[in-house]
N, C-alpha and C positions, 0 to 999 in steps of 0.2 A: 442629358442626365449624368453622363460620365463626368463632365466638367463640374457640375454641382456636387457630385459625390466627392470628387477630388478636393474641391475647395472646402468641403465640410469635414474632410479627413475621415471619411467612411468609405466602405466598399459600395460598389454600385448595387449589389444585392441587398444591402441594408437599406439603401435609399428606396429601392423598389418595394421592399416589405412595408415601408411606411407610406409611400406614395406610388401607387400602381401605375400612374401615367403622368405625363407632363402637366395636365390640367390640374390634377390633385396637388402637385407640387406648387403650381402657380397660385392656386386657391389658398394654400397654407401660407405661402410667402406674402401674399397681399391681404390676408384677413385683417391684420392690424390696420392697414390703410383704410379699408372699407368700414371697419368698426369706428375709426376716427371720424370719418365723414358722417356716420350715423350719430355719433356723440355730438358733433358740431351742429348737426341738423336739429337735435333735440334741445339745444341750448337757446333759449329765447333771445339772449344777448348777441348771438352770432347772426350776422346778416347774410343774405344771399351772396353778396360780393365776397365776403370772407370764405364762404363755403366754396365758391367757384375758384377763389385764389388757392385754396388747399388742393383742389382737384388739379389745378394748373401746375402747382408745385410738384405733385406726384407725377404728372405727365412729363415735366422737364427732367425729373430725376430718373424716371424709368419708363421707357417706351412700352415695356412689357405690361405695366399697370394698365395702360389704355387698351392694349390688345386684349387684356382679360375682361375689362368692363364693357368693351365695345366689340363683342365677339362677331366673327364672320361665319361662325358655324351655328348649328341648331342644338349645341350641347346644352342640356337643361341646367347643368351646374354653372355654366357661364351666364346663361340667361338669368338665373337666380341672382347672381352678383349684379348684373346690369339693373335688374329690378330694384335691388337694394339702393343702388346709387340714385336711380330715378326717384325713389321714395324719399331719399334724403333731400334731393332738390325740391320735391313737391312740398316739403315742410316749410320751405322758405319762399315759395312763390307768392302766396297771398300777402304776407307782410311786405314783400318787395313791391307788389302792385299798389298796396295802400300808401307806400312812401313815394310812389311815382318813379321808381327805379326801372320798372319794366311796364310794358303795355298791359292793359287789362285782359287781353286774350292770350297772354304768355302762359305756356304750360311747362311742366317739368320735362316733358318729352322734347319741347323746343330747346330748352336749356341743355339737355343731354346731347341733342344733335349739334349744338354749338360747341360743346365740350369735345365731341368726337371730331368735328371739323378742325378745330384748333389743335387738338392733339395729333391729328394726322400731319398737319403742317409742322408742328414742333418735332415730330419724329423724323422728319426729313431735313431737319436743320442741324448744323453742327452744334455740339453741346454748348460751346461758349457763346452762341448767339440765340439760344432757345428762349431765354427770359425776354430779351428785346422783341423777338418775333411774337411770342405769346402775348406780351403786353400790347403790342400794336394790333394784333388780331382781335383781342378782346375789346380794344377801343373801337374798332370798326363794328364788331358784333353788337356792342352795347347801343350804338347809335340806331341800329335796326330794331332793337328790342324795346326802345322807349316809344 
């Protein structure tokens, strides 16, 4: 929190008045990203692949984004964000099934698990190699989803 306050040019007290803990700060920082996923999910012209690409882009840009949407705690605030991402994915599953892009038994939860697995791999990869690793991992996962 002190590094964030310093980068923002404010005192740590000011930061804590607006964001009582790290989770609140993360939620605020990534709200635009989650809202973008929801906007894409609501656009009939956007495919499942494009939505997954957006999530992958955010994973490559910020490991913290994935930590937030795939929480390892039972914090209800983080669970709510995870649910929003799963709902965004759910909006694209049936059209993807109808186009033969994924198997008929594919669920949004399956896709979210795939995102989490790939994001974990990407997080452990040097930044300059993340795109290549993510693309290769998605290539393998897509074979299993069809």
